[in-house]
C-alpha positions as CSV (number, residue, x, y, z in Angstrom):
1,M,8.6,-9.4,-0.2
2,S,6.0,-10.8,1.5
3,E,3.2,-8.0,2.6
4,Q,3.7,-6.6,5.7
5,P,-0.3,-6.2,7.7
6,I,-1.9,-3.3,7.9
7,T,-2.7,-1.6,10.9
8,K,-6.2,0.9,11.2
9,E,-4.0,3.9,11.8
10,Q,-1.9,3.3,8.7
11,L,-4.7,2.3,6.4
12,I,-6.5,6.0,7.6
13,Q,-3.3,7.7,6.9
14,R,-3.1,6.6,3.5
15,H,-6.7,7.2,3.1
16,K,-6.1,10.8,3.9
17,K,-3.2,10.7,1.6
18,E,-5.2,9.7,-1.2
19,S,-8.1,12.1,-0.5
20,K,-5.4,15.2,-1.0
21,D,-4.1,14.3,-4.0
22,L,-7.4,13.9,-5.1
23,I,-8.2,17.3,-3.8
24,A,-5.0,18.6,-5.2
25,T,-6.1,16.8,-8.7
26,I,-9.4,18.2,-8.7
27,T,-8.4,21.7,-8.2
28,G,-6.2,21.6,-10.9
29,L,-9.0,20.2,-13.5
30,K,-11.1,23.0,-12.3
31,K,-8.5,25.8,-12.5
32,Q,-8.0,24.7,-16.3
33,A,-11.7,24.0,-17.0
34,T,-13.9,26.5,-19.8
35,K,-17.2,27.7,-19.4
36,K,-17.6,24.8,-22.3
37,T,-16.0,22.1,-20.2
38,R,-16.9,23.4,-16.6
39,K,-19.6,21.1,-16.7
40,N,-18.3,18.1,-17.7
41,V,-15.3,18.8,-15.5
42,N,-17.4,19.0,-12.6
43,A,-19.1,15.6,-13.1
44,K,-16.2,14.4,-13.3
45,C,-14.7,15.3,-10.0
46,E,-17.8,14.5,-7.8
47,Q,-17.5,11.3,-9.8
48,L,-14.1,10.8,-8.8
49,Q,-14.8,11.7,-5.0
50,Q,-17.5,9.4,-5.0
51,E,-15.6,6.5,-6.1
52,L,-12.7,7.4,-3.7
53,E,-15.3,7.3,-0.8
54,T,-16.4,4.1,-1.9
55,K,-13.3,2.5,-1.8
56,H,-12.3,3.9,1.4
57,K,-15.4,2.8,3.5
58,Q,-15.0,-0.9,1.6
59,E,-11.0,-1.3,2.8
60,L,-12.4,0.4,6.2
61,A,-15.1,-2.8,6.5
62,E,-12.8,-5.1,4.9
63,L,-10.1,-4.0,7.7
64,D,-12.3,-4.0,10.6
65,G,-14.3,-7.0,9.6
66,N,-18.3,-7.6,9.7
67,P,-19.6,-10.6,12.1
68,V,-21.7,-12.6,10.6
69,N,-23.9,-15.8,11.6
70,A,-22.5,-19.2,11.6
71,E,-25.1,-20.8,9.3
72,D,-23.9,-17.9,6.9
73,E,-20.3,-18.0,7.2
74,E,-18.2,-19.2,4.1
75,V,-15.4,-21.7,4.8
76,T,-12.1,-20.9,3.5
77,P,-10.0,-23.9,2.1
78,E,-7.8,-23.2,5.1
79,Q,-10.9,-24.0,7.1
80,L,-11.7,-27.2,4.9
81,L,-8.2,-28.3,5.0
82,A,-8.1,-28.4,8.9
83,Q,-11.3,-29.8,9.0
84,L,-10.0,-32.6,6.3
85,S,-7.6,-33.7,8.6
86,L,-9.1,-33.9,11.5
87,T,-12.1,-35.9,10.0
88,E,-9.0,-38.4,8.3
89,E,-7.5,-38.6,11.9
90,Q,-11.3,-40.0,13.2
91,P,-11.4,-43.3,11.5
92,Q,-8.1,-44.4,12.7
93,Q,-9.2,-43.6,16.3
94,Q,-12.3,-45.2,15.9
95,S,-10.6,-48.6,14.0
96,S,-10.0,-50.8,17.0
97,E,-13.6,-49.7,18.6
98,T,-15.5,-50.6,15.3
99,A,-13.6,-54.2,15.0
100,T,-15.1,-55.5,18.1
101,N,-18.3,-53.4,18.2
102,D,-20.1,-53.7,14.8
103,V,-23.0,-52.2,15.8
104,P,-24.8,-50.4,12.6
105,P,-25.0,-47.0,14.5
106,V,-21.8,-46.3,14.4
107,Q,-21.0,-47.9,10.7
108,K,-24.0,-45.3,9.8
109,K,-21.9,-42.2,11.4
110,R,-18.8,-43.5,9.6
111,N,-20.7,-43.4,6.2
112,R,-22.0,-39.9,7.1
113,Q,-18.1,-38.5,7.9
114,Q,-17.3,-40.1,4.6
115,E,-20.1,-38.1,2.8
116,R,-18.5,-34.8,4.5
117,L,-15.3,-36.1,3.7
118,N,-16.0,-36.2,0.1
119,R,-18.2,-33.1,-0.3
120,R,-15.1,-31.2,1.6
121,K,-12.8,-32.6,-1.3
122,A,-15.3,-31.3,-3.8
123,E,-15.5,-28.0,-2.2
124,I,-11.4,-27.7,-2.2
125,E,-11.2,-28.7,-5.6
126,R,-13.7,-25.8,-6.4
127,I,-11.9,-23.3,-4.8
128,K,-8.9,-24.6,-6.0
129,A,-10.4,-24.0,-9.7
130,E,-11.7,-21.0,-9.0
131,A,-8.6,-19.5,-7.9
132,A,-6.5,-20.9,-10.6
133,E,-9.0,-19.2,-12.8
134,E,-9.3,-16.0,-11.4
135,A,-5.1,-15.9,-11.5
136,A,-5.2,-16.8,-14.8
137,N,-7.1,-14.0,-16.1
138,T,-6.0,-11.0,-13.2
139,I,-3.2,-8.7,-14.2
140,D,-0.2,-8.6,-12.0
141,Y,-0.1,-4.7,-11.3
142,R,2.8,-6.2,-8.9
143,Q,4.9,-8.0,-11.1
144,I,4.9,-5.7,-13.8
145,E,5.9,-2.4,-11.6
146,I,8.9,-4.8,-10.1
147,D,10.2,-5.9,-13.6
148,S,10.0,-2.2,-15.3
149,M,11.6,-0.6,-12.2
150,N,14.8,-3.7,-11.9
151,Q,15.0,-2.7,-15.6
152,L,14.9,1.3,-15.1
153,L,17.2,0.9,-12.0
154,S,19.6,-1.1,-13.9
155,I,19.9,1.3,-16.5
156,N,20.9,3.6,-14.5
157,N,22.9,1.6,-12.6
158,L,21.2,1.5,-9.1
159,Y,19.7,-1.2,-7.1
160,S,16.5,-0.7,-4.4
161,F,17.6,-0.4,-0.9
162,D,14.5,-1.9,1.1
163,I,12.9,0.8,3.7
164,K,10.5,-0.7,6.0
165,P,7.0,0.1,4.5
166,D,5.1,2.6,7.0
167,G,4.2,5.9,7.3
168,H,7.6,6.8,7.8
169,C,9.1,5.1,4.5
170,L,9.7,8.4,2.7
171,F,11.6,10.1,5.7
172,A,13.7,6.7,6.0
173,S,14.6,6.7,2.4
174,I,15.8,10.4,2.9
175,Q,17.5,9.6,5.7
176,D,19.7,7.1,3.7
177,Q,20.4,8.9,0.8
178,L,21.5,12.0,3.0
179,K,23.8,9.3,5.0
180,I,25.3,7.7,1.6
181,R,25.4,10.7,-0.5
182,H,25.8,13.9,1.7
183,S,27.4,12.0,4.9
184,I,24.5,13.6,7.1
185,E,23.3,11.6,10.1
186,K,19.7,12.5,10.7
187,T,16.8,10.8,12.7
188,I,13.5,10.5,10.9
189,Q,12.4,13.0,13.5
190,D,14.9,15.3,12.7
191,L,13.4,15.5,8.9
192,R,10.1,15.7,10.0
193,D,10.8,18.6,11.2
194,C,13.3,19.9,8.8
195,S,9.8,19.6,6.2
196,G,7.6,21.5,9.2
197,E,10.1,24.4,9.3
198,Y,10.4,24.9,5.8
199,I,6.9,24.6,5.0
200,K,5.8,27.1,7.9
201,S,8.2,29.7,6.8
202,H,7.3,29.4,3.4
203,S,3.3,28.8,3.6
204,D,2.6,30.5,0.4
205,D,3.6,28.0,-1.8
206,F,2.3,25.5,0.5
207,I,-1.6,26.8,1.6
208,P,-3.0,26.2,-1.4
209,F,-2.6,22.2,-1.3
210,L,-3.6,21.9,2.0
211,F,-6.7,20.8,1.7
212,D,-8.6,19.2,4.7
213,E,-10.2,15.7,3.2
214,N,-13.1,15.6,4.5
215,T,-14.8,19.6,4.1
216,G,-12.7,20.0,1.3
217,S,-11.7,23.6,2.4
218,L,-8.2,24.5,3.5
219,R,-6.8,23.1,6.3
220,D,-5.0,25.3,9.0
221,I,-1.5,24.9,8.5
222,D,-0.6,24.7,11.9
223,E,-2.6,21.9,12.4
224,Y,-0.7,20.1,9.4
225,I,2.4,20.6,10.6
226,E,1.6,19.4,14.0
227,E,0.1,15.9,12.4
228,L,3.6,15.9,10.1
229,T,5.7,15.9,13.1
230,T,4.0,14.1,15.5
231,T,2.4,11.2,13.9
232,A,3.8,8.6,11.1
233,M,1.5,10.6,8.5
234,W,2.4,9.6,5.0
235,G,4.9,11.7,3.3
236,S,4.0,13.6,0.3
237,D,6.0,15.6,-2.5
238,M,5.4,18.8,-0.5
239,E,7.9,17.1,1.6
240,I,10.2,16.4,-1.0
241,L,10.0,20.0,-2.1
242,A,10.9,21.1,1.7
243,L,13.4,18.9,2.1
244,A,15.2,19.5,-1.3
245,N,15.2,22.9,-0.5
246,T,16.3,23.0,3.0
247,F,19.2,20.3,2.1
248,E,19.6,23.0,-1.2
249,C,19.7,19.6,-3.6
250,P,17.8,18.0,-6.2
251,I,15.6,15.0,-5.4
252,S,14.5,12.5,-8.0
253,V,12.0,10.1,-7.7
254,Y,12.1,7.1,-9.9
255,M,9.0,5.2,-10.9
256,A,8.0,2.8,-13.4
257,G,6.1,3.2,-16.6
258,A,6.9,7.6,-16.1
259,S,9.5,9.8,-16.2
260,T,11.9,10.4,-13.5
261,M,10.5,13.5,-11.8
262,T,13.1,15.7,-10.2
263,I,12.4,18.2,-7.3
264,N,14.4,21.2,-7.0
265,P,16.9,20.4,-10.2
266,T,18.9,23.5,-9.4
267,G,20.2,22.3,-6.1
268,K,24.4,22.2,-5.9
269,A,25.0,19.4,-3.3
270,P,24.5,15.6,-4.8
271,E,21.5,14.6,-5.9
272,L,19.2,12.2,-3.5
273,K,17.7,9.1,-5.5
274,L,14.1,7.6,-4.1
275,G,12.4,5.0,-5.6
276,Y,8.4,5.3,-5.9
277,Y,6.1,2.6,-5.7
278,K,2.3,2.0,-6.2
279,H,1.7,-2.0,-6.3
280,S,4.3,-3.9,-4.9
281,Y,3.9,-3.2,-0.9
282,G,1.1,-3.9,1.1
283,L,0.4,-0.7,2.2
284,G,0.2,0.9,-1.1
285,E,2.2,4.0,-2.1
286,H,5.6,3.4,-0.7
287,Y,9.4,4.6,-1.5
288,N,12.5,3.0,-0.9
289,S,16.3,4.4,-1.2
290,L,18.1,3.9,-4.4
291,R,21.8,3.4,-3.9
292,D,24.5,3.0,-6.9
293,L,25.9,-0.2,-7.9
294,P,29.5,-1.5,-6.9
295,R,31.7,-0.3,-9.9
296,E,32.3,-4.3,-10.4
297,D,28.4,-4.4,-10.9
298,K,28.1,-2.2,-13.5
299,N,29.1,-4.6,-16.7
């Protein structure tokens, strides 16, 4: 599947989720630290925060783009190829003129064009060679994840039903699961509202995870619910837990290279099944709905 273009709002939403998840991880690490390990744990936590902050700044800068001077701008392979096409057409257009006007200055100009053409060809070959070498030495995490997930789903007689990769993907996946497994029709907004209502009515269970990614302090629960229900904020384990309890069912999340995570395993209603992807989509973390294979395809 081709990668979808990412918007700045979507990137910021992903950054918020990554920061929130990191804060939850850091909180867990600090709770488990002893007097002997506290110093090392604090240092590690600071390192993780700095690395994530640097990563977010780089991604925002790359998305916004940094204006450069024409003299310093690097020529991409696509630009070189476009220029190459133009220079190949120019000698043909000038052939009739040079046949009757064999003037030395024109001949010199054609020689300069040929030199530029040769340099561009050499540059294209160099870029291709570097790209091939880089590709050969790069681990293809996306393909590894796809292969692993395909094997996992095959074993469990499931297939992945693609959901649009955006901030609503978790809710859209659960929407599809409720329709095919519970015969319940809900909109994405319905599910966001249900999540918000459950989180607010069980605030004591969720407040410890409501950290502000900028200040590290607890977010106001009403502000969090407002963002959850009025924007395309990424859904998380908090919303999965809220919806699993709302619909009184287990929700299992299948992921490559890890054990399947089941939330609310004692739920009485039919189990909902989601696929979690970290490397396969351009926006980063993504959820798909997992459907059962037709009977004739199970053998």
